[in-house]
VOGU-3710 file (C-alpha; in Angstrom, 3 decimals, decimal comma):
1> mrvkdqplpl> 139,768/100,447/174,452  139,453/104,189/174,837  138,657/105,844/178,105  135,284/107,496/178,433  135,259/111,216/177,509  138,745/110,897/176,036  138,835/112,721/172,649  139,512/110,736/169,510  142,796/111,428/167,749  142,490/113,675/164,721
11> dseeniseid> 143,682/112,524/161,293  146,760/114,189/159,964  146,222/117,334/157,918  147,454/115,590/154,752  144,269/113,370/154,664  141,846/116,293/154,742  140,936/118,110/151,498  138,726/121,147/151,245  136,449/121,518/148,222  133,985/124,131/146,978
21> vsaemrtsfl> 130,462/122,718/147,410  129,069/124,676/144,464  131,847/123,405/142,178  131,297/119,821/143,362  127,558/120,071/142,822  128,101/121,538/139,370  130,534/118,786/138,384  128,445/115,966/139,835  125,211/117,223/138,276  126,903/117,606/134,907
31> eyavsvihar> 128,156/114,021/135,076  124,681/112,858/136,055  123,089/114,814/133,203  125,526/113,419/130,638  124,914/109,913/131,965  121,140/110,291/131,656  121,423/111,706/128,128  123,766/109,004/126,864  122,799/105,955/128,907  119,049/106,282/129,409
41> alpdardglk> 116,803/108,851/127,796  117,856/109,568/124,220  117,962/107,102/121,325  120,891/106,718/118,984  120,022/108,127/115,572  121,632/105,132/113,848  119,468/102,300/115,196  116,791/104,426/116,881  117,146/102,583/120,198  117,864/103,612/123,750
51> pvqrrilfqm> 120,554/101,624/125,597  118,053/99,521/127,557  116,122/98,628/124,390  119,319/97,748/122,565  120,483/95,558/125,427  117,154/93,755/125,616  117,174/92,882/121,911  120,847/91,882/121,972  120,465/89,674/125,030  117,331/88,001/123,657
61> dqmglrpdrg> 119,251/87,269/120,464  122,103/85,812/122,539  119,558/83,660/124,388  118,250/82,309/121,071  114,738/83,726/121,550  114,094/83,982/117,830  110,649/83,968/116,158  110,930/80,270/115,293  111,620/79,292/118,934  109,277/79,109/121,911
71> hvksqrvvge> 108,484/81,948/124,281  110,230/82,185/127,653  109,236/83,977/130,834  109,779/87,724/130,644  111,322/87,560/134,116  114,135/85,422/132,720  114,875/87,981/130,025  114,822/90,790/132,585  117,204/88,871/134,847  119,678/88,153/132,055
81> vmgklhphgd> 119,683/91,778/130,878  120,035/93,162/134,385  122,748/90,718/135,433  124,921/91,065/132,347  124,283/94,394/130,641  121,964/96,918/132,278  122,994/98,177/135,749  119,529/99,392/136,734  116,368/98,021/138,315  114,265/95,222/136,889
91> saiydalvrl> 111,164/97,422/136,678  112,860/99,785/134,195  113,945/96,842/132,040  110,501/95,225/132,081  108,789/98,522/131,236  111,053/98,860/128,188  110,391/95,227/127,210  106,628/95,782/127,440  106,788/98,858/125,229  108,693/96,916/122,581
101> aqpfnlrvpl> 105,839/94,385/122,475  102,808/96,717/122,405  101,270/97,011/118,901  99,407/100,200/119,882  102,679/101,812/120,979  105,050/100,820/118,163  104,212/100,812/114,471  106,361/97,685/114,039  106,647/95,757/117,369  110,089/94,309/118,053
111> vdghgnfgsl> 109,103/91,793/120,750  106,490/89,062/120,344  104,688/89,062/123,668  102,576/86,199/125,007  100,195/87,129/127,785  98,836/90,383/129,134  101,145/93,139/127,928  98,644/95,858/128,761  96,297/98,076/126,778  95,708/101,771/126,304
121> ddgpaaaryt> 93,722/101,831/129,544  95,404/99,128/131,652  98,954/98,187/132,562  100,653/94,857/131,840  100,791/91,800/134,067  103,886/91,159/136,138  106,984/89,800/134,415  106,524/86,394/136,031  103,187/85,955/134,212  104,149/87,021/130,692
131> earlapaamd> 106,380/85,438/128,065  108,390/86,929/125,223  110,561/86,261/122,212  111,911/88,399/119,383  109,505/89,554/116,679  110,487/89,080/113,006  111,298/92,794/112,631  113,823/92,584/115,482  115,860/90,026/113,542  116,530/92,700/110,926
141> lvagldedtv> 117,939/94,939/113,647  120,353/92,357/115,097  121,276/90,550/111,855  125,029/90,686/111,218  126,229/91,118/114,813  128,474/88,072/114,377  130,076/89,527/111,238  131,945/92,479/112,777  129,392/94,963/111,445  129,472/97,171/114,564
151> dfvpnydnqf> 131,863/97,886/117,430  131,486/96,118/120,754  132,148/97,771/124,116  132,516/96,312/127,633  129,523/96,116/129,926  129,324/97,919/133,263  131,700/95,518/135,064  133,958/94,646/132,096  132,936/90,972/132,154  130,866/90,894/128,978
161> mqpevlpaaf> 130,832/92,683/125,645  127,814/94,449/124,145  127,231/96,212/120,799  127,647/99,953/120,766  124,825/100,120/118,222  122,782/97,505/116,338  123,225/96,978/112,574  119,570/98,054/111,939  118,318/97,131/108,466  115,531/99,766/108,445
171> pqllvngasg> 115,141/103,331/109,835  113,935/102,266/113,272  114,041/105,798/114,696  111,411/106,958/112,194  109,415/103,737/111,959  108,703/103,322/115,671  109,479/106,818/116,901  110,840/107,561/120,365  110,037/109,451/123,530  112,190/110,287/126,502
181> iavgmatnia> 113,007/112,980/129,020  116,644/113,690/129,831  118,166/116,527/131,841  117,521/119,818/130,120  116,217/118,161/126,951  113,604/115,702/125,726  112,697/113,805/122,581  109,351/112,919/121,020  109,220/111,372/117,541  106,063/110,034/115,895
191> phnlaetiaa> 105,915/106,555/114,311  105,971/106,264/110,511  105,174/103,691/107,860  108,073/101,307/107,255  107,556/101,015/103,496  107,350/104,789/103,118  110,487/105,495/105,156  112,480/102,895/103,240  111,238/104,361/99,941  112,407/107,800/101,092
201> achlldhpea> 115,765/106,400/102,223  116,274/104,727/98,841  115,440/107,979/97,080  117,882/109,919/99,264  120,541/107,298/98,581  120,100/107,826/94,839  119,625/111,612/95,114  121,690/113,009/98,017  120,653/116,554/97,114  116,914/115,843/97,605
211> dteelmryvp> 115,151/118,363/99,852  112,413/117,867/102,430  109,619/118,614/99,975  110,883/115,907/97,654  111,222/113,374/100,483  107,662/114,115/101,598  106,468/112,613/98,345  107,497/109,317/99,911  106,878/110,115/103,607  103,847/112,427/103,532
221> gpdlpeggvi> 103,336/112,223/107,285  103,386/110,010/110,387  101,589/106,664/110,327  100,297/105,993/113,819  99,878/102,390/115,060  96,153/102,733/115,771  95,381/104,737/112,626  93,283/107,839/113,172  93,305/111,062/111,189  95,981/113,765/111,013
231> vgldgvreay> 94,375/117,130/110,300  96,611/119,645/108,525  100,164/119,001/107,420  101,797/122,371/108,058  103,103/121,246/111,447  104,351/117,976/109,985  106,206/119,809/107,229  107,774/122,155/109,785  108,902/119,207/111,913  110,431/117,501/108,882
241> etgrgafrtr> 112,375/120,641/108,049  113,486/121,795/111,503  112,997/118,812/113,799  110,292/120,619/115,778  106,598/120,900/115,010  103,103/119,905/116,095  100,056/118,423/114,420  96,516/117,504/115,400  95,261/113,940/115,448  91,615/112,954/115,450
251> akvqiervta> 89,619/109,817/115,906  88,148/108,199/112,810  84,396/108,615/113,237  81,514/107,523/111,045  77,899/108,602/111,297  75,805/105,429/111,292  72,309/104,330/112,148  72,787/102,303/115,328  69,100/101,477/115,886  65,913/101,818/113,856
261> rkvglvvtel> 65,377/105,368/115,130  68,777/106,403/116,425  71,840/107,827/114,726  75,223/107,405/116,363  78,833/108,444/116,061  80,849/105,250/115,698  84,523/105,616/116,632  86,735/102,956/115,070  90,161/104,571/115,528  91,478/106,877/118,250
271> pymvgpekvi> 94,365/109,361/118,408  97,797/108,010/119,309  97,981/106,566/122,866  94,374/107,525/123,728  92,256/104,730/125,202  88,463/104,324/124,910  87,926/104,397/128,687  89,580/107,792/128,864  87,253/109,079/126,139  84,164/107,658/127,857
281> ekikenvsag> 85,179/109,207/131,162  85,601/112,641/129,576  82,260/112,382/127,743  80,390/111,483/130,923  82,129/114,256/132,830  81,195/116,888/130,245  77,628/115,618/129,827  77,108/115,770/133,591  78,482/119,319/133,673  76,215/120,390/130,810
291> rlkgissvqn> 79,099/121,171/128,454  78,100/118,440/125,974  74,571/118,275/124,543  72,796/115,903/122,217  74,316/112,650/123,551  71,981/109,985/124,942  74,462/107,179/125,716  77,976/105,854/125,156  78,791/102,170/124,642  82,181/100,513/124,356
301> ltdrvhglrl> 81,723/97,539/121,998  85,452/96,924/121,553  86,549/93,295/121,318  89,514/91,326/120,047  87,705/90,162/116,911  86,271/93,429/115,575  88,715/95,842/117,209  87,822/99,263/118,560  84,153/100,266/118,326  82,926/103,117/120,495
311> vievkngfnp> 79,257/103,993/119,834  78,051/107,467/120,884  74,272/107,722/120,405  72,927/111,120/119,326  69,535/112,331/120,519  66,828/112,748/117,892  66,741/116,209/116,404  70,414/116,967/117,003  72,894/117,418/114,188  75,500/114,602/114,486
321> eavlqqlyqr> 78,178/116,764/112,872  77,634/119,508/115,432  77,764/116,982/118,281  81,000/115,652/116,845  82,434/119,165/116,835  81,669/119,439/120,551  83,374/116,112/121,170  86,505/117,259/119,356  86,632/120,387/121,483  86,046/118,801/124,887
331> tpledsfsin> 87,258/115,182/124,751  90,420/113,328/123,676  88,797/112,480/120,323  91,067/115,272/119,135  94,595/115,465/120,482  97,852/117,138/119,550  101,266/115,599/119,039  104,435/117,681/119,339  107,492/116,440/117,489  110,864/117,205/119,059
341> avalvdgqpr> 113,281/115,016/117,115  116,336/114,903/119,400  118,705/111,948/119,057  122,378/111,118/119,600  124,664/111,643/116,620  128,319/110,729/117,257  127,508/110,795/120,962  126,110/114,335/120,873  122,391/115,224/121,157  121,120/116,905/118,006
351> tlglkemlrv> 117,749/118,065/116,697  117,176/116,318/113,361  114,836/116,914/110,447  113,564/114,193/108,151  116,529/114,370/105,775  119,078/114,381/108,628  117,522/111,315/110,259  117,536/109,407/106,982  121,079/110,565/106,216  122,435/109,345/109,571
361> fldhrigvtr> 120,733/105,986/109,079  122,055/105,612/105,530  125,619/106,432/106,584  125,327/103,839/109,339  123,852/101,231/107,018  126,520/101,818/104,384  129,203/101,376/107,047  127,550/98,195/108,324  127,324/96,751/104,826  130,942/97,616/104,055
371> rrcefrlgkf> 132,200/96,018/107,285  130,122/92,921/106,634  131,539/92,598/103,126  135,083/93,018/104,465  134,441/90,372/107,138  133,030/87,906/104,628  135,862/88,638/102,212  138,397/87,756/104,906  136,522/84,560/105,787  136,295/83,496/102,158
381> rdrlhlvegl> 139,976/84,198/101,576  140,959/82,160/104,637  138,770/79,292/103,518  140,122/79,452/99,958  143,640/79,274/101,358  142,755/76,072/103,231  140,940/74,560/100,243  143,971/75,143/97,997  146,165/73,361/100,553  143,743/70,443/100,746
391> liavldiddv> 143,725/70,109/96,969  147,510/69,852/97,001  147,311/67,127/99,648  144,663/65,168/97,767  146,582/65,347/94,472  149,832/64,102/96,078  148,318/62,011/98,817  150,912/59,222/98,609  153,788/61,621/99,176  151,909/63,349/101,990
401> iaiirssedv> 151,281/60,045/103,761  154,908/58,983/103,308  156,189/62,261/104,813  153,840/62,011/107,790  154,685/58,331/108,471  158,430/58,923/108,293  158,327/61,984/110,593  159,231/61,602/114,264  156,647/64,087/115,591  154,000/66,595/114,512
411> dsargrlmta> 156,385/69,537/114,360  158,738/67,603/112,085  155,853/66,532/109,821  154,565/70,092/109,624  157,963/71,463/108,591  158,602/68,769/105,985  155,130/69,313/104,431  155,688/73,054/104,254  159,049/72,516/102,548  157,956/69,757/100,168
421> fdlsevqanh> 154,726/71,345/98,878  155,363/75,051/99,532  152,528/75,254/102,070  151,856/77,784/104,791  151,766/76,759/108,425  147,963/77,072/108,477  147,642/74,800/105,449  150,044/72,262/106,885  148,183/72,120/110,174  144,901/71,656/108,331
431> ilelrlrrlt> 146,346/68,774/106,292  147,616/67,103/109,442  144,087/67,272/110,860  142,591/65,883/107,626  140,293/62,884/108,022  140,880/59,825/105,882  137,334/59,962/104,461  138,269/63,173/102,638  140,783/61,305/100,467  138,195/60,036/97,989
441> kfsrlelese> 137,822/61,158/94,408  134,428/62,668/95,255  135,992/64,873/97,920  138,392/66,214/95,342  135,475/67,236/93,117  133,803/68,909/96,096  136,977/70,845/96,888  137,379/72,021/93,320  133,750/73,157/93,212  134,166/74,941/96,528
451> rddlgariag> 137,338/76,623/95,280  135,556/77,966/92,197  132,589/79,149/94,269  134,865/80,901/96,762  136,760/82,555/93,946  133,530/83,936/92,473  132,342/85,217/95,852  135,654/86,866/96,577  135,626/88,579/93,196  132,087/89,810/93,791
461> leeilastsl> 132,903/91,219/97,242  136,075/92,873/95,981  134,061/94,497/93,204  131,473/95,796/95,691  134,119/97,186/98,050  135,896/98,890/95,178  132,743/100,589/93,835  130,615/103,055/95,798  127,727/102,677/93,370  127,667/98,879/93,780
471> lhalvksemq> 127,819/99,236/97,560  124,904/101,666/97,502  122,974/99,349/95,186  123,474/96,487/97,653  122,265/98,639/100,557  119,229/99,708/98,538  118,299/96,173/97,474  118,541/94,924/101,060  116,283/97,733/102,307  113,757/97,030/99,561
481> evsarlgtar> 113,736/93,364/100,547  112,968/94,338/104,140  110,210/96,656/102,901  108,642/93,890/100,832  108,743/91,497/103,789  107,727/93,771/106,669  105,932/96,660/104,967  102,211/97,178/105,586  99,590/99,553/104,232  99,219/103,031/105,717
491> rtvlltstga> 96,785/103,215/108,621  96,592/106,942/109,334  94,580/109,174/107,002  96,170/112,532/106,163  93,948/115,538/105,551  95,574/118,601/104,032  92,555/120,739/104,945  89,520/120,231/107,099  86,785/122,277/105,485  83,892/123,330/107,725
501> egvaassaag> 86,388/123,578/110,574  87,253/119,955/110,057  84,086/118,470/111,506  82,818/116,692/108,428  86,282/115,942/107,141  87,119/113,624/109,992  83,717/111,967/109,924  84,386/111,112/106,284  88,017/110,166/106,752  87,247/106,673/105,654
511> vagtvgagmp> 86,098/108,099/102,321  89,116/110,290/101,831  91,582/107,487/101,282  95,220/107,078/102,217  98,607/107,857/100,775  101,073/105,094/100,009  104,811/105,108/99,500  105,869/107,171/96,543  102,580/109,054/96,141  102,776/112,846/95,873
521> tsalaaaalp> 101,209/115,019/98,499  98,687/116,206/95,927  97,034/112,829/96,413  96,275/113,625/100,049  92,636/113,813/101,020  91,602/117,450/100,926  87,825/117,644/100,972  85,158/115,635/102,677  81,607/116,141/103,851  80,478/119,772/103,883
531> aaprsgkgld> 79,169/121,444/106,950  75,568/121,690/108,044  73,940/125,130/108,336  75,737/127,407/110,771  74,792/129,729/113,515  77,587/132,048/114,540  80,949/130,288/114,709  79,789/126,721/115,377  77,414/124,241/113,824  73,768/124,355/114,895
541> leiadepctv> 73,057/121,556/117,315  69,447/121,281/116,149  68,358/121,583/112,507  64,984/123,009/111,523  62,653/120,858/109,422  63,205/122,996/106,348  62,343/122,010/102,753  65,169/120,483/100,728  65,818/118,356/97,660  67,566/114,993/97,989
551> vlsatgalar> 69,834/114,347/95,003  71,480/111,175/93,706  74,417/112,200/91,519  75,530/110,572/88,285  78,472/109,048/90,178  76,267/107,474/92,871  76,679/110,074/95,631  73,951/111,460/97,895  73,340/114,973/99,230  70,545/117,304/100,292
561> iqgadplepg> 70,178/120,666/98,573  68,631/123,749/100,133  65,105/124,443/98,905  62,343/122,167/97,615  62,148/123,528/94,042  63,157/120,930/91,414  66,697/121,296/90,097  66,828/122,587/86,549  69,502/121,530/84,035  72,055/124,297/83,811
571> gtraahdgwr> 75,645/125,375/84,355  78,013/123,504/86,598  80,482/124,676/89,226  82,768/121,735/89,925  84,025/118,420/88,671  81,775/115,314/88,825  78,581/117,450/88,641  75,336/116,010/87,357  72,311/114,397/89,003  70,657/111,071/88,250
581> aqiastarsq> 67,565/111,423/90,442  66,003/113,991/92,776  63,129/114,021/95,228  61,563/116,821/97,283  61,731/116,309/101,039  62,430/118,066/104,350  65,494/117,994/106,606  63,909/115,711/109,210  62,076/113,417/106,817  63,213/110,125/105,355
591> vavvtadgva> 63,952/108,922/101,837  64,573/105,485/100,384  67,584/104,769/98,187  67,053/101,903/95,737  70,103/99,812/94,857  70,739/97,567/91,868  69,829/94,439/93,859  66,209/95,636/94,029  66,299/96,679/97,696  65,088/100,022/99,056
601> hrldvldlpa> 67,093/101,404/102,006  65,495/103,950/104,322  67,704/106,917/105,267  67,194/110,030/107,364  67,641/113,120/105,222  69,503/114,645/108,176  72,262/112,062/107,647  73,045/113,417/104,183  75,588/116,214/103,673  73,949/119,607/103,137
611> lprfetglsl> 74,980/121,490/100,000  73,983/125,025/98,976  71,982/125,786/95,854  73,851/128,104/93,459  72,271/130,275/90,808  74,682/128,990/88,180  74,123/125,316/88,842  74,838/122,481/91,260  78,097/121,232/92,759  78,024/117,618/93,934
621> aaatparlll> 81,779/117,162/94,365  81,414/116,945/98,170  78,453/114,527/98,231  78,887/111,209/100,040  78,982/107,907/98,069  75,751/106,026/98,741  77,589/102,774/99,492  79,152/104,346/102,579  75,781/105,413/103,987  74,033/102,156/103,065
631> htdspavgll> 76,921/99,776/103,873  76,438/97,867/100,626  78,542/97,504/97,499  75,463/97,391/95,267  75,253/100,727/93,349  72,363/103,145/93,895  70,010/103,520/90,909  67,193/105,763/92,167  65,242/107,447/94,974  61,839/106,742/96,540
641> dpdgdsvvam> 59,585/108,596/98,938  58,825/105,819/101,468  55,590/107,545/102,509  54,640/108,952/99,122  51,759/108,039/96,793  53,579/108,286/93,431  53,975/105,345/91,070  57,583/104,529/90,120  58,828/102,578/87,130  61,949/100,433/87,001
651> gtaqgvvkrl> 63,801/98,304/84,460  66,335/95,484/84,751  69,352/94,341/82,739  67,348/91,377/81,409  64,656/93,663/79,988  62,056/93,292/82,740  59,879/96,350/83,425  57,722/97,079/86,460  55,573/99,908/87,760  55,307/99,834/91,546
661> kpdalqrdew> 52,159/100,712/93,471  52,595/103,111/96,407  53,216/101,143/99,593  54,151/102,521/103,033  56,348/100,102/105,031  57,853/100,676/108,483  61,106/98,905/107,712  64,692/100,015/107,233  65,074/97,817/104,123  62,565/96,136/101,811
671> eiialeagdr> 62,486/94,480/98,407  60,665/96,338/95,625  61,024/93,706/92,872  61,675/89,976/92,808  64,724/89,695/90,541  65,775/86,597/88,668  69,199/85,143/89,438  71,923/87,268/87,832  69,549/90,159/87,050  69,862/93,719/88,391
681> lvglsvcsqd> 68,099/97,055/88,242  69,486/99,509/85,695  67,102/102,412/86,272  64,247/103,704/88,430  62,197/106,904/88,429  58,813/108,369/89,340  56,408/107,723/86,481  53,092/109,290/85,458  50,455/107,616/83,313  51,403/109,710/80,248
691> adlvfvssda> 55,196/109,126/80,393  57,345/107,020/78,077  59,420/104,103/79,354  62,753/103,721/77,563  65,210/100,805/77,419  68,608/100,981/75,684  70,466/97,697/75,107  74,159/96,955/74,693  73,615/96,120/70,984  72,332/99,697/70,350
701> qllrtpaakv> 68,591/98,955/70,331  66,178/101,481/71,907  62,632/100,578/72,970  60,112/103,358/73,693  56,915/102,126/75,332  54,008/104,101/76,819  53,808/103,754/80,577  50,060/103,132/80,276  50,814/99,714/78,755  52,489/98,570/82,026
711> rpqgrtaagm> 49,992/98,126/84,859  51,212/98,912/88,408  52,072/95,879/90,568  52,699/95,161/94,217  56,008/95,169/96,018  56,671/91,418/95,738  55,838/91,127/92,021  58,593/90,261/89,536  57,493/92,669/86,802  56,696/91,847/83,196
721> agmklsagae> 58,427/91,572/79,842  59,645/94,979/78,807  62,295/94,616/76,077  63,196/91,533/74,087  66,978/91,213/73,989  69,186/89,526/71,412  71,485/86,700/72,443  74,412/88,049/74,463  72,889/91,528/74,840  71,614/93,240/77,986
731> aigfwvveqa> 69,863/96,467/78,871  72,435/99,058/79,944  69,883/101,641/81,074  66,225/102,420/81,769  64,656/105,903/81,860  61,277/107,581/82,299  60,669/110,471/79,877  57,827/112,821/80,812  58,310/115,435/78,025  59,445/113,748/74,833
741> eeavvvtvaa> 59,982/116,996/72,926  62,621/118,148/75,452  64,592/114,883/75,659  67,683/113,597/73,841  69,392/110,228/73,542  73,182/109,982/74,063  74,950/106,730/73,134  78,660/105,854/73,292  79,995/102,935/71,221  83,044/100,856/72,115
751> aagalpgtgq> 85,516/98,694/70,234  85,073/94,950/69,977  86,741/92,966/72,732  87,443/95,978/74,962  86,751/95,711/78,672  83,726/97,616/80,085  84,612/101,267/80,595  87,425/101,149/78,019  87,812/101,223/74,270  85,219/103,943/73,596
761> ttvkvtpfel> 85,302/105,065/69,984  82,296/107,214/68,955  79,473/109,174/70,598  76,091/110,195/69,180  73,396/112,643/70,377  69,892/112,200/68,861  66,538/113,930/69,550  64,245/111,556/71,422  61,279/112,428/69,191  62,896/110,524/66,296
771> ypvkgrggqg> 62,279/107,173/68,024  58,871/105,635/67,351  56,605/104,319/70,081  56,568/100,498/70,200  54,655/97,950/72,188  55,881/96,253/75,337  58,024/93,163/74,762  59,540/94,241/71,435  63,169/94,744/70,407  62,791/98,428/69,594
781> vraqrflrge> 64,759/100,240/66,888  68,441/100,861/66,267  69,858/103,902/68,076  73,355/103,942/66,554  74,969/102,223/63,616  78,251/100,562/64,556  81,368/101,346/62,569  83,995/98,758/61,682  85,527/97,457/64,912  82,577/98,492/67,122
791> drldiawvgp> 80,307/95,846/68,620  78,483/97,303/71,622  77,338/100,401/73,497  79,477/101,202/76,525  77,229/103,811/78,119  73,963/105,589/77,255  71,604/108,228/78,663  68,107/109,484/77,902  66,909/112,724/79,493  66,153/116,445/79,137
801> rpsraasadg> 68,410/118,867/77,351  71,149/119,973/77,742  73,083/116,699/78,008  76,407/116,670/79,878  79,374/114,286/79,878  82,380/113,935/82,165  85,543/111,845/82,234  86,665/109,697/85,184  88,541/112,628/86,774  85,539/114,951/86,475
811> savelpaeda> 86,743/116,877/83,429  83,999/117,988/81,073  83,807/116,115/77,755  82,333/117,996/74,809  79,475/116,177/73,086  78,778/116,512/69,351  75,815/118,389/67,931  72,477/116,579/67,702  72,250/114,163/64,792  68,915/113,965/62,976
821> rrdgsgspis> 69,713/110,439/61,741  68,131/108,014/64,195  70,244/105,037/63,128  73,343/106,925/61,976  76,882/106,323/63,223  78,557/108,406/65,926  81,299/111,034/65,924  84,856/110,298/67,132  85,181/110,672/70,885  87,603/113,230/72,370
831> lpiatlg> 87,964/111,761/75,888  86,648/108,544/77,496  83,247/109,271/79,070  82,582/107,987/82,589  79,244/109,659/83,353  76,356/111,148/81,402  73,576/113,350/82,741
//
C-alpha cells in the first residue's frame, strides 16, 4: 500500500518509446484505407463479390441452404457468418444478405428470401422475422468449391478456412453490378443481362482481339432489374471503353385514356432504384409550388399481381407529351446513372472497361476449369488404381484368402500381398478392407465396367488439359448452359436518340422494342412518337383547336396531319409511307377507329402523334400503331367521324356488304355490324350515293356494284349479301371508288401452297374502268389470270392513281405499267410486296 501523496515510481527509460504522431497517423490511416478497400468496399473482378457477400454465399452453402431445401431464419445465417467468417457487426451482414435477395436491386438475385425483404420505398423486416436460402443462380457461383477450384485462406482467427474467391460460372460483376465507397475511391457498376454478357464473353473467348465496339453487338447496354428506358448510348459506350461514363434513365410511360373523359400518363417502369412514393412526393411538391401544371391527380395502383402502375391524370386541354416533359425535368421519372467500374484485380484496385472485366472473368474461369479437371483427373487415377487392385484380388481370390489366413497379423498380410501380386500399399490395404459380398462374379463385371469408364474419363481429361482449344470449348459450353438455364429477356429499352428532346420517345418506349444477345446496335430503337407543336424551347402545354387530318396508314398506324385539306396522292419522303383512310377533324375533337372485329373505338385526336404536312408528300414512319392506342390486337381497317352525318360502307371476308346510317353514340366503343362467327371486316370508307363498291376475292374475282343498290342500315344490322364466293375463297379487300376514271386495280398473285405473305410471283395493274358494273350478290369478273403454279391472290388494292407498293422493310417496290387486259396474267414481281396504297 502506498502512502498518500507519495509519487509513483517511474518506468525505466528502456520501456518508453517516442514516435512521430504524424507518421503514426499516416501509417495507421493507410492500413485502415487498405483494409477498407480489400476487405469491405470493392468487389473482386473475378467473382464480382465483396468479402461479406462471398462469405454469406459460402456459409449458406456450407449450411446446406440450397434451393431444394427449406428456408431458415436469416438471423441464423447472420450468426453463422459473423461467428465463423466475418469479424463485423450483424447489421452489416444482414444488410448485405437483404441486398442479395432483392429483385429490384440485382438483375439475378442470389438469395431466395421469404418474408419482407423491403421495397424501393421501405426497408426490410428484422432478421428474426425473415427467412432465406440460396437462389438457383448462387449455386453456379459456389459450384466446384469441393474440387480444389480456388484457393482457401484462414478466417480472422485462423480456426476456419474460407475461399479467397468463388468459382463463379457467369460474369457476376457485370450481371448484378456493384456499388461501394472505400477510402479515396468508389465503385458503381450497372446491372446487365446475363445472356448478353455470356454471349459477349464467349465471343471474346473465341476472338481475343475483339474491341469494345464489337462486344457491344452482344452487350448493347445495361439491363436494369426494373426495366425502364436508357436514353442515349454515348455515355454507355464511353464507360465500356474507359470504365467511366454516365447515362440517363427514364421511366417507361404510356399515354392512355384512364376514364371516359380523362387522359393519363401511366408509369409501368421506373428508373433504377427509384420508388413510386418518391415520385409521388416530388410531383405533389412541384404541383403545390406551381412548377408543374396540367396534372389533376396521382394514383399509385401498384400491386403484387399487376406490378408497378402509377397513374398521373392530365387536365383536359393540356398536351400529355408536354406534361411528361415537365415531369422528366422536375421529378425522378428521369434520373442519371454514373458508371465508375473499379474492382480488385490481383489485389489491386483498377478501373475496368467492358473488355477488361470480361477478360478477367474469362481468365478466372479458365483457371477454375483447369484446376477442376486436374482434381478430377487425380481422383479418377486414384480410383482406377484401387479398381485394378480389386480386380487382381477377385481373379486370384483363393490365393488372397490363403495368404490372409496364414498371416499372423495385418502388417504381415499386407506385405505378403504386395510381394505375391505386385500391389502397392494402397491397393493392399483396400483388399484387406474388402467385403465378402464383393467376391461375386457380378462384382467382377462391375469392376471391369468401372475400369473401362474410368479409363475413358481419364483420357478425356488428359486431352482437355493438353489442349487449350478444348479447354476453352469446355468453358464456353458450360457458360452457354448457364445462359440457357438462367438467361431471361432484356427488360430495359435502349434508345439511341430521343427525337423531340426525348419526350415522345420515352412515352413510346414500349413500341420501340428491345435488343437481345447478339443483335447489332443498329437494331436499337431510334425513333418514336414525334413532338407536338412547339413554342420556344419546350412543348406547348395547351394545344389550340386547329384543323387537322387524321390518317390511318397502310401499315395500320395513326397520326394527325397539320391542316384540314384532303391529302393528295404524291411523292413520298420516308419508308412505310402511304395512307389507307383519312378524315378531316380538329386537334381537340374525337375520331372513331374501326377494327376488323366490327367495333368502333373512340379516340381523342390530341392523343395521336402530330406530323407536319410536306409539299412533296407525307411521311408516316413515326405514326403510332393503332393497336397500342386501342389496346386490341384486331387490326384497324378504317376511320369514322363519331358525330358526323356521312354514310359509310363496309365489306367482310365472307362477302357481306353494309352501308351504315349516321348514328351519334356517347360511348367509348360500339359495334357497327353484327358479324357472323369467323367473319371480319376487310374494308371501310365513307360512301356517297353515286360511288362504286368493290370486292376482290382470293381467287382473283372482282365485283363492282353501285352503292345505290345497298340501302343504309342501322348500327346493329348484319348487312346483306355483297359478293358470292367460291368454295374455299374469301374476300381479301373492300373499297369505295368515288371517281372510276381515276382508279386502278392492283393484284398480286402467289404460288400454290405458300403461306400468307410469302410466295408472291406476279403483280398486275389494271384500269378500274375495264371492270363492268354487276349486281349485288354476284361473283363478279376475273381480275387476273393465274399462271402455272399460282392459285390465289395474296394482296390487292383498288384506289386512285398513282398506286404505290412497299416491301416489309419500307423499301419502294416498282409496279409494272397498266395492263389493258382485264383478265390477263401478271408480270414477274421484283420484291415481295407488304403494303399497297
